[in-house]
A tleap script that builds the chain and sets N, CA, C and O, in Angstrom:
source leaprc.protein.ff14SB
mol = sequence {
  NVAL LEU THR ASP ARG LEU MET PRO ASP MET
  ASP GLY HIE SER LEU ALA GLN SER ILE LYS
  GLU ILE ALA PRO ARG LYS PRO ILE VAL LEU
  VAL THR GLY ASP GLU ASP PRO ASP GLY LYS
  PRO ASP LYS ASN VAL ASP ALA VAL LEU VAL
  LYS PRO VAL SER LEU GLU GLU PHE ARG ARG
  THR LEU ALA ALA VAL ILE VAL ARG PRO ARG
  VAL CGLN
}
set mol.1.N position { -2.286 -2.072 6.867 }
set mol.1.CA position { -1.513 -0.874 7.199 }
set mol.1.C position { -1.861 0.048 6.099 }
set mol.1.O position { -1.778 -0.357 4.940 }
set mol.2.N position { -2.272 1.343 6.380 }
set mol.2.CA position { -2.574 2.279 5.314 }
set mol.2.C position { -1.502 3.450 5.448 }
set mol.2.O position { -1.428 4.064 6.513 }
set mol.3.N position { -0.745 3.736 4.469 }
set mol.3.CA position { 0.320 4.619 4.607 }
set mol.3.C position { 0.552 5.459 3.283 }
set mol.3.O position { 0.277 4.946 2.198 }
set mol.4.N position { 1.021 6.663 3.358 }
set mol.4.CA position { 1.217 7.558 2.154 }
set mol.4.C position { 2.566 7.191 1.659 }
set mol.4.O position { 3.432 6.629 2.329 }
set mol.5.N position { 2.664 7.570 0.397 }
set mol.5.CA position { 3.988 7.226 -0.303 }
set mol.5.C position { 4.943 8.255 0.062 }
set mol.5.O position { 6.088 7.850 0.265 }
set mol.6.N position { 4.715 9.550 0.196 }
set mol.6.CA position { 5.620 10.554 0.565 }
set mol.6.C position { 5.468 11.048 1.981 }
set mol.6.O position { 4.430 11.608 2.333 }
set mol.7.N position { 6.514 10.846 2.826 }
set mol.7.CA position { 6.570 11.248 4.103 }
set mol.7.C position { 7.883 11.758 4.505 }
set mol.7.O position { 8.837 11.420 3.805 }
set mol.8.N position { 8.101 12.550 5.565 }
set mol.8.CA position { 9.332 12.929 6.061 }
set mol.8.C position { 10.043 11.799 6.669 }
set mol.8.O position { 9.470 11.015 7.425 }
set mol.9.N position { 11.413 11.692 6.320 }
set mol.9.CA position { 12.193 10.669 7.006 }
set mol.9.C position { 12.257 9.352 6.317 }
set mol.9.O position { 13.319 8.796 6.038 }
set mol.10.N position { 10.956 8.830 6.029 }
set mol.10.CA position { 10.919 7.506 5.274 }
set mol.10.C position { 9.744 7.580 4.338 }
set mol.10.O position { 8.696 8.138 4.663 }
set mol.11.N position { 9.949 6.970 3.094 }
set mol.11.CA position { 8.792 6.853 2.158 }
set mol.11.C position { 8.033 5.602 2.397 }
set mol.11.O position { 8.512 4.644 3.002 }
set mol.12.N position { 6.772 5.640 1.879 }
set mol.12.CA position { 5.876 4.538 2.090 }
set mol.12.C position { 6.408 3.098 1.604 }
set mol.12.O position { 6.125 2.082 2.239 }
set mol.13.N position { 7.168 3.075 0.478 }
set mol.13.CA position { 7.814 1.883 0.061 }
set mol.13.C position { 8.878 1.259 1.051 }
set mol.13.O position { 9.011 0.045 1.202 }
set mol.14.N position { 9.553 2.135 1.650 }
set mol.14.CA position { 10.533 1.737 2.720 }
set mol.14.C position { 9.773 1.286 3.985 }
set mol.14.O position { 10.079 0.272 4.612 }
set mol.15.N position { 8.845 2.042 4.286 }
set mol.15.CA position { 7.991 1.500 5.500 }
set mol.15.C position { 7.342 0.062 5.113 }
set mol.15.O position { 7.346 -0.849 5.941 }
set mol.16.N position { 6.820 -0.089 3.906 }
set mol.16.CA position { 6.230 -1.412 3.525 }
set mol.16.C position { 7.318 -2.399 3.567 }
set mol.16.O position { 7.053 -3.505 4.039 }
set mol.17.N position { 8.457 -2.167 3.158 }
set mol.17.CA position { 9.500 -3.227 3.155 }
set mol.17.C position { 9.788 -3.631 4.637 }
set mol.17.O position { 9.869 -4.801 5.012 }
set mol.18.N position { 9.929 -2.572 5.407 }
set mol.18.CA position { 10.220 -2.821 6.907 }
set mol.18.C position { 9.100 -3.662 7.666 }
set mol.18.O position { 9.318 -4.474 8.565 }
set mol.19.N position { 7.883 -3.324 7.145 }
set mol.19.CA position { 6.799 -4.030 7.830 }
set mol.19.C position { 6.785 -5.425 7.391 }
set mol.19.O position { 6.535 -6.313 8.206 }
set mol.20.N position { 7.049 -5.699 6.104 }
set mol.20.CA position { 6.853 -6.924 5.533 }
set mol.20.C position { 7.915 -7.936 6.026 }
set mol.20.O position { 7.712 -9.149 6.004 }
set mol.21.N position { 9.072 -7.364 6.477 }
set mol.21.CA position { 10.246 -8.148 7.041 }
set mol.21.C position { 9.805 -8.737 8.425 }
set mol.21.O position { 10.206 -9.826 8.836 }
set mol.22.N position { 8.994 -7.964 9.069 }
set mol.22.CA position { 8.462 -8.300 10.344 }
set mol.22.C position { 7.194 -9.184 10.427 }
set mol.22.O position { 7.081 -10.185 11.135 }
set mol.23.N position { 6.278 -8.679 9.617 }
set mol.23.CA position { 4.890 -9.364 9.388 }
set mol.23.C position { 4.459 -9.484 7.838 }
set mol.23.O position { 3.660 -8.722 7.293 }
set mol.24.N position { 5.099 -10.534 7.236 }
set mol.24.CA position { 5.054 -10.730 5.855 }
set mol.24.C position { 3.481 -10.832 5.294 }
set mol.24.O position { 3.250 -10.666 4.096 }
set mol.25.N position { 2.564 -11.080 6.124 }
set mol.25.CA position { 1.140 -11.274 5.810 }
set mol.25.C position { 0.311 -10.077 5.930 }
set mol.25.O position { -0.828 -9.993 5.472 }
set mol.26.N position { 0.937 -9.136 6.576 }
set mol.26.CA position { 0.243 -7.913 6.925 }
set mol.26.C position { -0.038 -7.053 5.621 }
set mol.26.O position { 0.866 -6.629 4.902 }
set mol.27.N position { -1.371 -6.844 5.398 }
set mol.27.CA position { -1.830 -6.098 4.131 }
set mol.27.C position { -1.370 -4.645 4.163 }
set mol.27.O position { -1.582 -4.010 5.196 }
set mol.28.N position { -0.807 -4.100 3.211 }
set mol.28.CA position { -0.387 -2.694 2.995 }
set mol.28.C position { -1.011 -2.021 1.817 }
set mol.28.O position { -1.008 -2.501 0.683 }
set mol.29.N position { -1.533 -0.908 2.147 }
set mol.29.CA position { -2.224 -0.115 1.214 }
set mol.29.C position { -1.450 1.294 0.975 }
set mol.29.O position { -1.384 2.099 1.904 }
set mol.30.N position { -0.992 1.517 -0.017 }
set mol.30.CA position { -0.256 2.756 -0.237 }
set mol.30.C position { -0.923 3.882 -0.896 }
set mol.30.O position { -1.395 3.653 -2.010 }
set mol.31.N position { -1.043 5.046 -0.408 }
set mol.31.CA position { -1.834 6.123 -0.764 }
set mol.31.C position { -0.879 7.121 -1.508 }
set mol.31.O position { 0.165 7.456 -0.948 }
set mol.32.N position { -1.169 7.565 -2.636 }
set mol.32.CA position { -0.291 8.537 -3.296 }
set mol.32.C position { -1.052 9.609 -4.057 }
set mol.32.O position { -2.150 9.364 -4.557 }
set mol.33.N position { -0.458 10.818 -4.145 }
set mol.33.CA position { -1.007 11.803 -5.023 }
set mol.33.C position { -0.768 11.726 -6.406 }
set mol.33.O position { -1.347 12.500 -7.168 }
set mol.34.N position { 0.046 10.850 -6.826 }
set mol.34.CA position { 0.292 10.547 -8.278 }
set mol.34.C position { 0.854 9.172 -8.480 }
set mol.34.O position { 1.271 8.462 -7.565 }
set mol.35.N position { 0.831 8.832 -9.834 }
set mol.35.CA position { 1.142 7.559 -10.155 }
set mol.35.C position { 2.689 7.369 -9.690 }
set mol.35.O position { 3.437 8.343 -9.604 }
set mol.36.N position { 3.070 6.184 -9.426 }
set mol.36.CA position { 4.542 5.854 -9.039 }
set mol.36.C position { 5.439 6.275 -10.186 }
set mol.36.O position { 5.247 5.895 -11.341 }
set mol.37.N position { 6.354 7.018 -9.845 }
set mol.37.CA position { 7.199 7.583 -11.024 }
set mol.37.C position { 7.945 6.523 -11.900 }
set mol.37.O position { 8.119 6.701 -13.105 }
set mol.38.N position { 8.386 5.387 -11.217 }
set mol.38.CA position { 9.215 4.337 -11.872 }
set mol.38.C position { 8.256 3.435 -12.587 }
set mol.38.O position { 8.661 2.755 -13.530 }
set mol.39.N position { 6.997 3.389 -12.192 }
set mol.39.CA position { 6.031 2.519 -12.902 }
set mol.39.C position { 6.069 0.993 -12.568 }
set mol.39.O position { 5.320 0.191 -13.126 }
set mol.40.N position { 6.931 0.666 -11.682 }
set mol.40.CA position { 7.198 -0.645 -11.271 }
set mol.40.C position { 6.321 -1.099 -10.058 }
set mol.40.O position { 6.408 -0.386 -9.059 }
set mol.41.N position { 5.606 -2.028 -10.008 }
set mol.41.CA position { 4.958 -2.439 -8.840 }
set mol.41.C position { 5.785 -2.737 -7.740 }
set mol.41.O position { 6.878 -3.247 -7.984 }
set mol.42.N position { 5.447 -2.500 -6.512 }
set mol.42.CA position { 6.131 -2.814 -5.312 }
set mol.42.C position { 5.629 -4.097 -4.687 }
set mol.42.O position { 4.465 -4.182 -4.297 }
set mol.43.N position { 6.517 -5.128 -4.582 }
set mol.43.CA position { 6.120 -6.487 -4.137 }
set mol.43.C position { 5.659 -6.289 -2.606 }
set mol.43.O position { 5.046 -7.225 -2.091 }
set mol.44.N position { 5.877 -5.295 -1.952 }
set mol.44.CA position { 5.681 -5.147 -0.568 }
set mol.44.C position { 4.332 -4.577 -0.229 }
set mol.44.O position { 3.795 -4.633 0.877 }
set mol.45.N position { 3.816 -3.981 -1.396 }
set mol.45.CA position { 2.433 -3.262 -1.256 }
set mol.45.C position { 1.424 -4.093 -1.901 }
set mol.45.O position { 1.577 -4.534 -3.040 }
set mol.46.N position { 0.349 -4.319 -1.153 }
set mol.46.CA position { -0.748 -4.981 -1.760 }
set mol.46.C position { -1.756 -4.184 -2.575 }
set mol.46.O position { -2.498 -4.803 -3.338 }
set mol.47.N position { -1.838 -2.956 -2.482 }
set mol.47.CA position { -2.753 -2.044 -3.234 }
set mol.47.C position { -2.221 -0.658 -3.182 }
set mol.47.O position { -1.543 -0.279 -2.227 }
set mol.48.N position { -2.526 0.137 -4.235 }
set mol.48.CA position { -2.255 1.515 -4.368 }
set mol.48.C position { -3.528 2.280 -4.643 }
set mol.48.O position { -4.331 1.989 -5.529 }
set mol.49.N position { -3.628 3.235 -3.840 }
set mol.49.CA position { -4.814 4.247 -4.047 }
set mol.49.C position { -4.272 5.625 -4.540 }
set mol.49.O position { -3.367 6.170 -3.907 }
set mol.50.N position { -4.758 6.149 -5.556 }
set mol.50.CA position { -4.234 7.530 -6.008 }
set mol.50.C position { -5.423 8.443 -5.715 }
set mol.50.O position { -6.579 8.276 -6.104 }
set mol.51.N position { -4.901 9.524 -4.899 }
set mol.51.CA position { -5.641 10.651 -4.346 }
set mol.51.C position { -6.134 11.350 -5.525 }
set mol.51.O position { -5.493 11.330 -6.576 }
set mol.52.N position { -7.338 12.024 -5.393 }
set mol.52.CA position { -8.364 11.794 -4.479 }
set mol.52.C position { -9.020 10.572 -4.448 }
set mol.52.O position { -9.339 10.089 -5.535 }
set mol.53.N position { -9.306 9.933 -3.364 }
set mol.53.CA position { -9.945 8.594 -3.317 }
set mol.53.C position { -11.390 8.729 -2.769 }
set mol.53.O position { -11.656 9.278 -1.700 }
set mol.54.N position { -12.252 8.199 -3.571 }
set mol.54.CA position { -13.630 8.147 -3.129 }
set mol.54.C position { -13.912 7.118 -1.941 }
set mol.54.O position { -13.172 6.141 -1.835 }
set mol.55.N position { -14.802 7.283 -1.186 }
set mol.55.CA position { -15.108 6.452 -0.078 }
set mol.55.C position { -15.420 5.009 -0.603 }
set mol.55.O position { -15.093 3.997 0.017 }
set mol.56.N position { -16.022 5.007 -1.694 }
set mol.56.CA position { -16.454 3.506 -2.405 }
set mol.56.C position { -15.090 2.823 -2.703 }
set mol.56.O position { -14.849 1.687 -2.296 }
set mol.57.N position { -14.171 3.586 -3.457 }
set mol.57.CA position { -12.943 2.914 -3.840 }
set mol.57.C position { -12.114 2.544 -2.622 }
set mol.57.O position { -11.458 1.504 -2.670 }
set mol.58.N position { -12.088 3.280 -1.568 }
set mol.58.CA position { -11.356 2.973 -0.414 }
set mol.58.C position { -11.911 1.770 0.167 }
set mol.58.O position { -11.178 0.810 0.404 }
set mol.59.N position { -13.165 1.750 0.418 }
set mol.59.CA position { -13.788 0.605 1.028 }
set mol.59.C position { -13.556 -0.680 0.150 }
set mol.59.O position { -13.275 -1.750 0.689 }
set mol.60.N position { -13.671 -0.562 -1.119 }
set mol.60.CA position { -13.438 -1.752 -2.016 }
set mol.60.C position { -11.988 -2.230 -1.881 }
set mol.60.O position { -11.765 -3.420 -1.660 }
set mol.61.N position { -11.069 -1.407 -1.997 }
set mol.61.CA position { -9.670 -1.654 -1.833 }
set mol.61.C position { -9.416 -2.393 -0.647 }
set mol.61.O position { -8.845 -3.480 -0.720 }
set mol.62.N position { -9.814 -1.870 0.533 }
set mol.62.CA position { -9.540 -2.430 1.936 }
set mol.62.C position { -10.314 -3.796 1.901 }
set mol.62.O position { -9.693 -4.751 2.369 }
set mol.63.N position { -11.419 -4.003 1.476 }
set mol.63.CA position { -12.030 -5.180 1.450 }
set mol.63.C position { -11.144 -6.303 0.621 }
set mol.63.O position { -10.984 -7.453 1.029 }
set mol.64.N position { -10.656 -5.841 -0.471 }
set mol.64.CA position { -9.882 -6.682 -1.389 }
set mol.64.C position { -8.676 -7.215 -0.552 }
set mol.64.O position { -8.525 -8.432 -0.451 }
set mol.65.N position { -7.838 -6.374 0.035 }
set mol.65.CA position { -6.638 -6.681 0.572 }
set mol.65.C position { -6.799 -7.572 1.932 }
set mol.65.O position { -5.955 -8.384 2.313 }
set mol.66.N position { -7.965 -7.295 2.563 }
set mol.66.CA position { -8.202 -7.998 3.790 }
set mol.66.C position { -8.710 -9.523 3.501 }
set mol.66.O position { -8.433 -10.448 4.266 }
set mol.67.N position { -9.399 -9.666 2.442 }
set mol.67.CA position { -9.934 -11.088 2.157 }
set mol.67.C position { -8.957 -11.813 1.276 }
set mol.67.O position { -8.931 -13.043 1.306 }
set mol.68.N position { -8.161 -11.142 0.504 }
set mol.68.CA position { -7.141 -11.760 -0.435 }
set mol.68.C position { -6.190 -12.715 0.261 }
set mol.68.O position { -5.509 -12.375 1.229 }
set mol.69.N position { -6.175 -13.900 -0.264 }
set mol.69.CA position { -5.000 -14.828 0.445 }
set mol.69.C position { -3.737 -14.328 0.046 }
set mol.69.O position { -3.488 -14.056 -1.128 }
set mol.70.N position { -2.871 -14.188 1.038 }
set mol.70.CA position { -1.486 -13.670 0.910 }
set mol.70.C position { -0.469 -14.801 1.046 }
set mol.70.O position { -0.582 -15.703 1.875 }
set mol.71.N position { 0.526 -14.689 0.176 }
set mol.71.CA position { 1.564 -15.736 0.233 }
set mol.71.C position { 2.386 -15.539 1.501 }
set mol.71.O position { 2.645 -14.404 1.901 }
set mol.72.N position { 2.798 -16.639 2.136 }
set mol.72.CA position { 3.602 -16.442 3.392 }
set mol.72.C position { 5.207 -16.482 2.923 }
set mol.72.O position { 6.099 -16.344 3.761 }
savepdb mol mol.pdb
quit
């Protein structure tokens, strides 16, 4: 799942939490325009991409979360 951090009605962290409750092994990549303000990693997010994102960085990140073994 590729989602933005800031969205109307629900933020990316809340969406990630909801998805992980249903499908804990589903990889989630959060895209943001700035660093996370609280600086704490989100256990429900497998990777964070800070905009602007190069195509190379995007591909590398997707490959990493797809092949990375995930805890059930």
